[in-house]
VEXDREN-2710 file (C-alpha; in Angstrom, 1 decimal):
% VEXDREN-2710
k/r/px/py/pz
1/UNK/0.0/0.0/0.0
2/UNK/2.8/2.4/1.0
3/UNK/4.7/1.5/-2.2
4/UNK/1.7/2.3/-4.4
5/UNK/1.2/5.6/-2.6
6/UNK/4.8/6.6/-3.3
7/UNK/4.4/5.5/-7.0
8/UNK/1.2/7.5/-7.4
9/UNK/2.8/10.5/-5.7
10/UNK/6.1/10.6/-7.7
11/UNK/5.5/8.9/-11.0
12/UNK/3.2/10.5/-13.6
13/UNK/1.4/8.0/-15.9
14/UNK/3.0/5.0/-14.1
15/UNK/1.7/2.3/-16.5
16/UNK/3.4/3.9/-19.5
17/UNK/6.7/2.1/-18.9
18/UNK/7.8/2.3/-22.5
19/UNK/8.2/6.1/-22.1
20/UNK/11.8/7.0/-21.1
21/UNK/10.5/9.8/-18.8
22/UNK/8.4/7.3/-16.8
23/UNK/11.3/4.9/-16.5
24/UNK/13.5/7.7/-15.2
25/UNK/10.9/8.7/-12.7
26/UNK/10.7/5.1/-11.4
27/UNK/14.5/5.0/-11.2
28/UNK/14.7/8.3/-9.3
29/UNK/12.0/7.2/-6.8
30/UNK/13.8/3.8/-6.1
31/UNK/17.2/5.6/-5.8
32/UNK/15.9/8.2/-3.3
33/UNK/14.1/5.5/-1.2
34/UNK/17.3/3.4/-1.2
35/UNK/19.6/6.2/-0.2
36/UNK/17.3/7.4/2.6
37/UNK/16.6/4.0/4.1
38/UNK/20.1/2.7/3.9
39/UNK/21.7/5.7/5.5
40/UNK/19.2/5.5/8.3
41/UNK/19.9/1.7/8.8
42/UNK/23.7/2.4/8.6
43/UNK/23.5/4.9/11.5
44/UNK/21.3/2.6/13.6
45/UNK/23.4/-0.5/13.1
46/UNK/26.6/1.3/13.7
47/UNK/25.2/2.4/17.0
48/UNK/24.1/-1.1/17.8
49/UNK/27.5/-2.5/16.8
50/UNK/29.4/-0.1/19.0
51/UNK/27.1/-0.9/21.9
52/UNK/27.5/-4.6/21.5
53/UNK/31.0/-4.9/20.3
54/UNK/29.9/-7.2/17.5
55/UNK/32.0/-7.2/14.4
56/UNK/29.2/-8.8/12.4
57/UNK/26.8/-6.0/13.3
58/UNK/29.4/-3.3/12.4
59/UNK/30.2/-5.1/9.1
60/UNK/26.4/-5.3/8.4
61/UNK/26.2/-1.5/9.0
62/UNK/28.9/-0.8/6.5
63/UNK/27.1/-3.1/4.1
64/UNK/24.1/-0.8/4.4
65/UNK/26.4/2.2/3.7
66/UNK/27.6/0.4/0.5
67/UNK/23.9/-0.1/-0.4
68/UNK/23.4/3.6/-0.1
69/UNK/26.2/4.1/-2.5
70/UNK/24.6/1.5/-4.8
71/UNK/21.3/3.5/-4.6
72/UNK/23.2/6.6/-5.6
73/UNK/24.7/4.7/-8.6
74/UNK/21.1/3.6/-9.5
75/UNK/19.8/7.2/-9.2
76/UNK/22.6/8.6/-11.4
77/UNK/22.3/5.7/-13.8
78/UNK/18.6/6.3/-14.5
79/UNK/19.2/10.0/-14.8
80/UNK/21.9/9.5/-17.4
81/UNK/19.9/6.7/-19.2
82/UNK/17.0/9.1/-19.6
83/UNK/19.1/11.6/-21.4
84/UNK/17.9/12.2/-25.0
85/UNK/19.9/11.1/-28.0
86/UNK/22.7/13.5/-29.2
87/UNK/25.2/13.7/-32.0
88/UNK/27.7/11.4/-30.2
89/UNK/25.0/8.9/-29.1
90/UNK/22.2/8.9/-31.7
91/UNK/20.7/5.7/-30.2
92/UNK/20.3/7.4/-26.7
93/UNK/22.0/6.5/-23.4
94/UNK/19.8/3.6/-22.3
95/UNK/22.7/1.2/-21.8
96/UNK/23.9/3.4/-18.9
97/UNK/21.3/1.5/-16.9
98/UNK/23.1/-1.7/-17.5
99/UNK/26.4/-0.1/-16.5
100/UNK/24.8/1.1/-13.2
101/UNK/23.7/-2.5/-12.5
102/UNK/27.2/-3.7/-13.1
103/UNK/28.5/-1.1/-10.6
104/UNK/25.9/-2.3/-8.1
105/UNK/27.1/-5.9/-8.6
106/UNK/30.7/-4.8/-8.0
107/UNK/29.8/-3.0/-4.8
108/UNK/27.9/-6.0/-3.6
109/UNK/31.0/-8.2/-4.1
110/UNK/33.2/-5.6/-2.5
111/UNK/31.0/-5.5/0.5
112/UNK/31.1/-9.2/0.8
113/UNK/34.9/-9.2/0.6
114/UNK/35.3/-6.5/3.3
115/UNK/32.8/-8.4/5.5
116/UNK/34.9/-11.6/5.1
117/UNK/38.0/-9.8/6.3
118/UNK/36.3/-8.4/9.4
119/UNK/34.8/-11.8/10.2
120/UNK/38.1/-13.6/9.8
121/UNK/39.8/-11.2/12.2
122/UNK/37.0/-11.8/14.8
123/UNK/37.7/-15.6/14.5
124/UNK/41.4/-15.2/14.8
125/UNK/41.1/-12.6/17.7
126/UNK/37.9/-13.5/19.5
127/UNK/36.3/-11.0/21.9
128/UNK/33.0/-11.3/23.8
129/UNK/30.1/-9.4/22.5
130/UNK/27.7/-7.5/24.8
131/UNK/24.0/-8.3/24.4
132/UNK/21.4/-5.6/24.3
133/UNK/17.7/-5.9/23.6
134/UNK/18.0/-2.5/21.9
135/UNK/20.4/-4.1/19.5
136/UNK/17.9/-6.9/18.9
137/UNK/15.2/-4.4/18.2
138/UNK/17.4/-2.5/15.7
139/UNK/18.3/-5.6/13.9
140/UNK/14.6/-6.8/13.7
141/UNK/13.5/-3.4/12.4
142/UNK/16.3/-3.5/9.8
143/UNK/15.1/-6.9/8.6
144/UNK/11.5/-5.6/8.1
145/UNK/12.8/-2.4/6.3
146/UNK/15.0/-4.4/4.0
147/UNK/12.3/-7.0/3.3
148/UNK/10.0/-4.1/2.2
149/UNK/12.8/-2.6/0.1
150/UNK/13.4/-6.0/-1.6
151/UNK/9.7/-6.3/-2.5
152/UNK/9.5/-2.6/-3.6
153/UNK/12.6/-2.8/-5.9
154/UNK/11.5/-6.1/-7.3
155/UNK/8.0/-4.9/-8.0
156/UNK/9.3/-1.8/-9.9
157/UNK/12.1/-3.7/-11.5
158/UNK/9.7/-6.3/-13.0
159/UNK/7.2/-3.6/-14.0
160/UNK/9.7/-1.6/-16.0
161/UNK/12.1/-4.5/-16.8
162/UNK/15.1/-2.9/-15.1
163/UNK/18.2/-5.1/-14.4
164/UNK/19.5/-2.3/-12.1
165/UNK/16.4/-2.4/-9.9
166/UNK/16.3/-6.2/-9.9
167/UNK/19.9/-6.1/-8.7
168/UNK/19.0/-3.7/-6.0
169/UNK/16.1/-6.1/-5.0
170/UNK/18.6/-8.9/-4.8
171/UNK/20.9/-6.8/-2.7
172/UNK/18.1/-6.0/-0.3
173/UNK/17.1/-9.7/-0.1
174/UNK/20.7/-10.5/0.8
175/UNK/20.6/-8.0/3.6
176/UNK/17.5/-9.6/5.0
177/UNK/19.4/-12.9/5.1
178/UNK/22.6/-11.4/6.4
179/UNK/20.9/-9.4/9.2
180/UNK/18.8/-12.4/10.2
181/UNK/22.0/-14.4/10.6
182/UNK/23.6/-11.6/12.7
183/UNK/20.5/-11.5/14.9
184/UNK/20.7/-15.3/15.3
185/UNK/24.3/-15.0/16.3
186/UNK/23.5/-12.3/18.9
187/UNK/20.7/-14.5/20.4
188/UNK/22.9/-17.6/20.4
189/UNK/25.6/-15.6/22.2
190/UNK/23.1/-14.4/24.7
191/UNK/21.6/-17.7/25.7
192/UNK/24.6/-20.1/25.2
193/UNK/28.3/-20.0/25.7
194/UNK/28.9/-20.3/21.9
195/UNK/30.8/-17.4/20.2
196/UNK/29.7/-17.7/16.6
197/UNK/29.8/-14.1/15.6
198/UNK/32.9/-14.4/13.3
199/UNK/31.7/-17.6/11.7
200/UNK/28.3/-16.1/10.9
201/UNK/30.2/-13.2/9.4
202/UNK/32.1/-15.5/7.1
203/UNK/28.9/-17.3/6.0
204/UNK/27.2/-13.9/5.3
205/UNK/30.2/-12.7/3.3
206/UNK/30.3/-15.7/1.1
207/UNK/26.6/-15.4/0.4
208/UNK/26.9/-11.7/-0.4
209/UNK/29.8/-12.3/-2.8
210/UNK/27.9/-15.1/-4.6
211/UNK/24.9/-12.9/-5.0
212/UNK/27.0/-10.1/-6.4
213/UNK/28.5/-12.5/-9.0
214/UNK/25.0/-13.7/-10.0
215/UNK/23.9/-10.1/-10.6
216/UNK/27.1/-9.4/-12.5
217/UNK/26.5/-12.4/-14.8
218/UNK/22.8/-11.5/-15.4
219/UNK/23.7/-7.9/-16.3
220/UNK/26.5/-8.8/-18.7
221/UNK/24.1/-10.8/-20.8
222/UNK/22.2/-7.9/-22.4
223/UNK/25.5/-6.1/-23.0
224/UNK/26.9/-9.1/-24.8
225/UNK/23.8/-9.4/-27.0
226/UNK/21.3/-11.8/-25.5
227/UNK/18.2/-13.1/-27.3
228/UNK/15.2/-10.7/-27.1
229/UNK/12.2/-11.3/-24.9
230/UNK/10.0/-13.9/-26.6
231/UNK/6.9/-11.8/-25.6
232/UNK/8.4/-8.9/-27.5
233/UNK/9.2/-11.0/-30.5
234/UNK/5.6/-12.3/-30.5
235/UNK/4.2/-8.8/-30.4
236/UNK/6.4/-7.7/-33.3
237/UNK/5.3/-10.7/-35.4
238/UNK/1.6/-10.0/-34.5
239/UNK/1.8/-6.4/-35.7
240/UNK/3.7/-7.1/-38.9
241/UNK/1.5/-10.0/-39.9
242/UNK/-1.7/-8.2/-39.1
243/UNK/-1.9/-7.1/-42.7
244/UNK/-3.3/-9.0/-45.7
245/UNK/-0.5/-7.6/-47.9
246/UNK/2.3/-9.3/-45.8
247/UNK/2.4/-13.1/-46.1
248/UNK/5.5/-13.8/-44.0
249/UNK/8.3/-12.5/-41.8
250/UNK/11.9/-13.6/-41.3
251/UNK/15.4/-12.4/-40.4
252/UNK/14.1/-10.5/-37.4
253/UNK/16.8/-8.9/-35.5
254/UNK/16.2/-6.9/-32.3
255/UNK/19.0/-4.4/-31.4
256/UNK/19.0/-3.5/-27.7
257/UNK/20.2/0.0/-26.8
258/UNK/18.9/-0.1/-23.2
259/UNK/15.5/-1.1/-21.6
260/UNK/12.7/0.3/-23.7
261/UNK/15.1/1.4/-26.5
262/UNK/15.0/-1.1/-29.4
263/UNK/15.7/-0.9/-33.1
264/UNK/14.4/-3.7/-35.1
265/UNK/15.2/-4.9/-38.6
266/UNK/13.3/-7.6/-40.4
267/UNK/12.3/-9.0/-43.8
268/UNK/8.6/-8.8/-44.7
269/UNK/7.4/-11.1/-47.5
270/UNK/5.0/-9.4/-49.9
271/UNK/3.3/-10.8/-53.1
272/UNK/5.7/-10.5/-56.1
273/UNK/2.9/-9.7/-58.5
274/UNK/1.3/-7.0/-56.3
275/UNK/1.5/-3.2/-56.5
276/UNK/5.0/-2.2/-55.2
277/UNK/3.7/1.2/-54.2
278/UNK/0.9/-0.4/-52.2
279/UNK/3.4/-2.8/-50.5
280/UNK/5.7/0.1/-49.6
281/UNK/2.8/2.1/-48.1
282/UNK/1.8/-1.0/-46.1
283/UNK/5.4/-1.4/-44.7
284/UNK/5.5/2.3/-43.8
285/UNK/2.2/1.8/-41.9
286/UNK/3.7/-1.2/-40.0
287/UNK/6.8/0.8/-39.0
288/UNK/4.5/3.5/-37.6
289/UNK/2.5/1.0/-35.6
290/UNK/5.7/-0.5/-34.1
291/UNK/6.6/3.0/-32.9
292/UNK/3.2/3.8/-31.5
293/UNK/2.5/0.5/-29.8
294/UNK/5.9/-0.8/-28.8
295/UNK/8.1/2.3/-28.9
296/UNK/10.3/0.5/-31.4
297/UNK/12.1/2.0/-34.4
298/UNK/11.9/-0.5/-37.3
299/UNK/13.7/-0.9/-40.6
300/UNK/11.7/-3.3/-42.8
301/UNK/13.1/-4.9/-46.0
302/UNK/10.5/-6.1/-48.5
303/UNK/11.0/-9.6/-49.9
304/UNK/8.9/-10.4/-53.0
305/UNK/7.5/-14.0/-53.0
306/UNK/5.6/-15.8/-55.7
307/UNK/2.1/-16.4/-54.5
308/UNK/0.5/-17.2/-57.8
309/UNK/2.6/-20.1/-59.2
310/UNK/0.9/-23.3/-58.3
311/UNK/4.1/-25.5/-58.6
312/UNK/6.0/-23.1/-56.3
313/UNK/3.2/-23.2/-53.7
314/UNK/3.0/-27.0/-53.8
315/UNK/6.7/-27.6/-53.6
316/UNK/7.0/-25.0/-50.7
317/UNK/4.4/-26.9/-48.7
318/UNK/6.1/-30.2/-49.4
319/UNK/9.5/-28.8/-48.5
320/UNK/8.1/-27.3/-45.3
321/UNK/6.7/-30.7/-44.3
322/UNK/10.0/-32.4/-45.0
323/UNK/11.9/-29.8/-43.0
324/UNK/9.6/-29.9/-39.9
325/UNK/9.7/-33.7/-40.0
326/UNK/13.5/-33.5/-39.7
327/UNK/13.2/-31.0/-36.8
328/UNK/10.1/-29.0/-35.7
329/UNK/12.5/-26.1/-34.8
330/UNK/13.5/-25.7/-38.5
331/UNK/11.9/-23.0/-40.6
332/UNK/12.5/-21.8/-44.2
333/UNK/12.1/-18.7/-46.2
334/UNK/13.0/-17.0/-49.5
335/UNK/11.7/-20.1/-51.3
336/UNK/11.9/-20.0/-55.1
337/UNK/12.4/-22.2/-58.2
338/UNK/14.8/-21.9/-61.1
339/UNK/13.7/-24.1/-63.9
340/UNK/15.8/-25.7/-66.6
341/UNK/15.1/-28.4/-69.2
342/UNK/16.7/-31.2/-67.2
343/UNK/16.9/-29.7/-63.7
344/UNK/14.8/-27.6/-61.3
345/UNK/16.8/-25.8/-58.6
346/UNK/14.8/-25.5/-55.3
347/UNK/16.4/-22.5/-53.6
348/UNK/15.7/-21.4/-50.0
349/UNK/17.2/-20.4/-46.7
350/UNK/16.9/-22.8/-43.8
351/UNK/16.9/-21.5/-40.2
352/UNK/18.2/-24.0/-37.7
353/UNK/18.9/-23.8/-33.9
354/UNK/22.4/-23.0/-32.7
355/UNK/24.5/-26.2/-32.2
356/UNK/22.6/-28.0/-35.0
357/UNK/24.9/-30.1/-37.3
358/UNK/23.8/-29.0/-40.8
359/UNK/26.3/-31.0/-42.9
360/UNK/23.8/-33.6/-44.4
361/UNK/20.7/-31.5/-44.4
362/UNK/20.8/-30.5/-48.0
363/UNK/21.2/-34.1/-49.2
364/UNK/18.5/-35.3/-46.8
365/UNK/16.0/-32.8/-48.1
366/UNK/16.9/-33.4/-51.7
367/UNK/16.5/-37.1/-51.3
368/UNK/12.9/-36.7/-50.1
369/UNK/12.1/-34.2/-52.8
370/UNK/13.5/-36.4/-55.6
371/UNK/11.0/-39.2/-54.6
372/UNK/8.4/-36.7/-56.1
373/UNK/10.4/-35.5/-59.0
374/UNK/14.0/-36.6/-59.7
375/UNK/14.7/-33.2/-61.5
376/UNK/14.6/-31.4/-58.1
377/UNK/17.9/-30.3/-56.7
378/UNK/18.2/-28.3/-53.4
379/UNK/20.3/-25.2/-53.2
380/UNK/20.4/-24.5/-49.5
381/UNK/21.7/-21.6/-47.3
382/UNK/21.7/-22.5/-43.6
383/UNK/21.1/-19.7/-41.1
384/UNK/20.6/-19.2/-37.3
385/UNK/17.8/-17.2/-35.9
386/UNK/18.6/-14.0/-33.9
387/UNK/15.4/-14.4/-31.8
END
C-alpha cells in the first residue's frame, strides 16, 4: 500500500513504462528511497555494533552504507539513461542503466569481501560481544525495512524490466538474510556459551559475494547481446503479420540500446505480383504501428515471394513438411524455383537452432524431394535465428 502511494505521488502515468521519462521517474524514486533507508539503517546498526562490540553488526552496518552508494549509482544511472539522443550517441543513453547495474554488482561483491576480512579477524582474535535488547530491536527493524525494500525494488524492476532495480532487490534480499544471521548470532551468544559471531560473518560474506557474482552475470548478458524477450518477438510478429499484404516474416533482429530502446530490422514477405507502391505504403504503416504500440524503431526490407505459381506453392508446402519432420524447430524462407530443361533448382534459406549439425541437411531434403520429381535439386543456405 505504501509503495503504491509513493508511486502515485512521484510517477506520472505509471503504466506507460515504455516512455523514457516514466522509467527515469521510477528509477529516481527507487534511488531516493534506497539512499534514505540505507543511511538510516547504517547509523542505527553502527550504534548497535558499538554498543554490543559485535564485528558482524558493524560489518552489516557498512554493508548498508555500500547499499546507499549503490542507490546513488542507480539514481545517477537512471538520470543518465533518460538523457535524450545526441550527435555522439544517436541511439540514446539507455545502456547506462546496464552499467549502473554492473556497478551495483561490483559494490555487492566488494561489501562481501570486506565483511569476510572483518569476520576472519574476529575468528582469529575472538572477543566477547555485549548483548542488548536495543540491538535486537534495531536488527529486527532492519530486517523488516530491508524486506520491504526488496519487494519494492522487485515490483518496480519487474514492472519496467530494469536489471538495475532487480539487482537492488537482490541486494536487499541478501541484507535480510545477512541481518537475520547476525540476529541469530546475537541471540545464540546471549543464551549459550557459543561465540559464533565471526563464523556467521564468514557465511554472510560468502553469500553476499555469490549474489554479487550472480547479478554481474545476469547484467552482462544484455550487454553481450542476448536473445530478445519472446513476448516482445511475438508482439512484433503480430503487428507485422496483421496485414493482408504481408504473407511472412523472417530475419528478425532486435538491437537492444537499453531497456525500452530497441531498433528492429526484419524482412517482410510481400506478393511479387502485387503493386509495389501499395506494399511500400503498407510497410510504412507497419513501421509507424511499431513505434506507436511498442516504442520500437523498425527498418523493414520487402522480400517479393511468388504467391500465384501453383508449382511453387505445392513444392514449398512439401519442403516445409519435410523440413519440420526433420526437426520441428526448423523454418525456411526466401523459397523460389529456377527451372531448366533437365533440372529444377529448389532454392531457399533454412533457419536451424544453434548447435545443429547441418552438414547432411541439403542431401537429406533433396533425397525426399526427388521421390516426387528426380529433377529437383536443393540449393540451400543454412542460417541461425537472432530471436
